N, C-alpha and C positions, 0 to 999 in steps of 0.2 A: 505495499499499500505507501505509494508516494507520502502522504500526509505523513504517516510512521516515520518515514526518514527525517523530512522536513523538519517535523518539530521534536523526534526523541521521544516521545512517548509508545507505550505499548500499543500494540495492534485493538486490541478489546476496548483500551479507553478512548482510543481515536474513532475505532465504530460506533461507539455506543455518543462522542460528541457530534458526529454525524448525522448520527442517527435523529440529534436532538436540533439538529438546523442549525451546526456552527460554520458551516461553510459552500458555498455557490460554484457552482460550475459556468460560467458565461451567465451568468443573472441567475439560472434556475440551481434550487434545492441539489445540493451533493449529496448522494448515497456511498455508503460502503464498495457497493457494487459499478458506480458508474465506472464507463470505459473511457478514457481518455484519448484524445485526439490532438496532434500535433497544433500548436496556436490556440487552444483551449484557455481560458482565463478563472486561474481560479481564485476565490478570496476567502480566507477562513478565518478565526479567530479561537483558539483551542486553549483555554486554560489546562494547566499542569492540573496532577492528579491532587486531590486536597489531603492534605500532610495528615498523616496518623499519628495519637497520641493516645496514651496510655493513664489513666487516670484509676484511684482506688474506690474499690467497689467492694462494699461487705456484702460479700459472697461465701456462705459455709466450703471452707475445704477439708478434704480427709489426709490431717497431716498424720503420717507412719513414721515419720521420727524427725528431728530438731535440733541443731544444737546451734554453735556460734557460730559454724562456720559453711552447713547445708542444711537443707528440706528436703526428706522424702514422701510427696505425695502420691495420694491413688486418685486421679481423675477419673472425672466418671464421663460415660458414652454420653453423647451430644453436645461436650463446652468442647469450644476452640480453645488450641493452646496460646495463642497470643493474638492479638489486635494486627487484623489486616484490611483489607478492601471488602467490605461485604458482612464482617461482623468486627465492630469497633469496640464492642464492649460485651460486658457479660462473661470475659474468658479468664482463663485461669489466670494471668498476667495479672488483670484488673484484682482478681481479688488476692494474688499473692500482695501487690503492692500495698493493700491495706492490712496484709497480716503481718509484713517486716515494712519497718518503717524507710529502710532504703536497701535497693539492691543493684549487685553492679551489672554493667553491661549496656548495652542499648535499651533505653529504657521500655520501647513495645516487645522486647524479650529478655526483660529485665532479670537477669538470674537463670536462665534456661542453659543447661547443660544441653540438653536433645529436647524435643518435641514427639507428639504423638498426634496421629490423624483426631480429627472433630469426635469420631465415633467409633472411636478405638480406646479403648479404657484399660486403667492402668496405672503402672509405678513409673513416677518423674523425678528426676533428678535435678535439685534446683541449688546453685550457690548463692551464699550471702556473703561474698566478701569476694572483693578484686582477685586476691590470691587466689581464693577457692574455686574461680571459674577459670581461672589461667589453669591451673594445675589438673583439674577435671576437663577444661576444653581438651587440655592436650593427651590426656588419658582416653578421652572417646577417639582422636585422632588415630592414638594409635593402637585401638582396638584392646584395651586394656581393662575396657568397663560390658562387662558381660550383662545382656537382657535376651531374656528368652519370654518368647508370648507362646499363649492358647488360641488355638483358631481352628474353627469348624470350618471345612473343604466340601466343596461337593464333588461326589463321587468316590471311588473306590481306587486309592494308587497303587499299582503295579509292586514297587518296591516300599516298605517298612521303612526306611530310612532314605534319604539320598541329599546331593548338594546340587544348587542350582545357582549355575554361575552366567550372569547375564546383564552386558552393560548397559547403565537405564538413563533414559535422555525425556525430553519434553517429546511429547506424541506430535509431529509436525500436522496432522489432522483436526487434533483437539488441542488447545492448550491450556485447558483443565486434566488432561490425562499425561501419563506419564508411561511410557513402552520401553522395551527394548532395543536398544541401536546400539550401530555399532561405533558411533561418534559420541555415546554415551559414556557414563562415569562406572568403571569395575564395582560390580555388586555382588555379593556371595551369601547366601541363605541356604541354613543346615535344617533341615525337618526330621522330625520322627514321629511313627504313628505312635497316639495314645491311647485310642481306641476307634473301633471299627464300629461304624452307625448305621441305618438305612438310608443307601443312597447317599451317604457321605461319610466324611471321615472326620474326627479331632486327632490334628496333632501339634508338634510343640515347635516351634523353632525360637532358633539362635542363628543370631545376626552376625556378620562380621563387617559387614559396612550399614550408614545408615542414611541409604538413599529414600526420598519423598517417596509413601508410596510402594515400598520395596516388596514388603509381602505379598501385597496385592498383586505388582505387577507378575514377578517372578510364579507366583499362583496361576494365573492368568493363562499365562504365557506356558506354563504345564499341560494348562487343559482342564483345570482344578478349582476354578478361579475361589475366593471366601466365599460365604454363603452370605445370601442378602447384601452385596455390595453391587450399589446402584450406579459405579462408575465403570468397574471392570467386568462385572456379572449381572445379575438381576435382583432387584428387589422381591421379596415375596411378603405382602400385608399380612399375612396370616403370623407372620413370627412376632414376639414381642421385641426383638430387638429395634434401637432407631437406626441403624445399618449394619454395616459387615460386622461378621461375628470372629472379633479379634480383640485380646485385650494383653495385656503386656504382665506377667505373672510375676516373673522373676528379676531382680535386680541385684550384683553384687559389683563389687567396687573397693579398691583401696583408699582409706580417708585422707583427703590431702593434707591435713598436718602432720596428724598421730599415724599414718599409713597404716594404720588396722586395717585389717581384711573386714568388711559392713556386706552381709545378705539379708536379703528383704524378699518377701512372699506375699504376692496379691491373692485373694479366692476371687475368679469372675463375679461380675454382679450377679444380680438374681433373672434379670432377663436373659444373659449367656447360659446359665445353668438350665432355666428352664427350657429353651432351645435344645441344648443340648438331651434336655430327657424328651425332648417330642421325637427324637431322633435315634433312640437308642433303640436297639434290637431287643425285641420279646425274652426273658428270660426263659 
């Protein structure tokens, strides 16, 4: 899109501005699909995206552990991790800023060492000091922080355990999705069968890398998308889940100051357990 290059803004932002009448071509309203010809006169006034702010909000959060250096919280499914366009309040970061007076790092991602998708529940590590954020951030990059997920996927896998290696990048046909792409970032997911179900399987996942939507992309590519995934599979209104059946249930890391190994485990939420019971094979 020509105006994307001229403005320097994202395609989605420019397209939304055009639909709102922010540009004309030869005096007529310009649309994202307008085909240009040599000599066309384009006039436009496209403002930049609104700056995202993060303000403290008194929202209850489940704090699993806390000391002077860090927190471990159990994020519910349906809560966005940090403010972004389309979700500027009610996020975990908004809640954290009310819980802790000051958190390190960029304010909209204050204290976050990693993140979870909106409808993925489970354990998240949050730093409370600059030193802790730096140390834990480096540990995450070096793959020293161990994270395990539980998830329900569609179908029965041929092998009870395996490893999926596939570089992940933006899907060129849908900017909301990611896909396995040659030019993407290296991504590795290990899985192990936890329970065989009726037309489905519960797996545990261990991540070597932490790409956006990694488990969801890898399982969809394997032909076994995560159950109730509205982006990489399909939603099922009969299920009590708000979105994909995925829960971050184990977290293990070295404390950034004391160097003590710390490990935490979180039982999946009732909606996940109810869905699991629906697919169990009768004994």
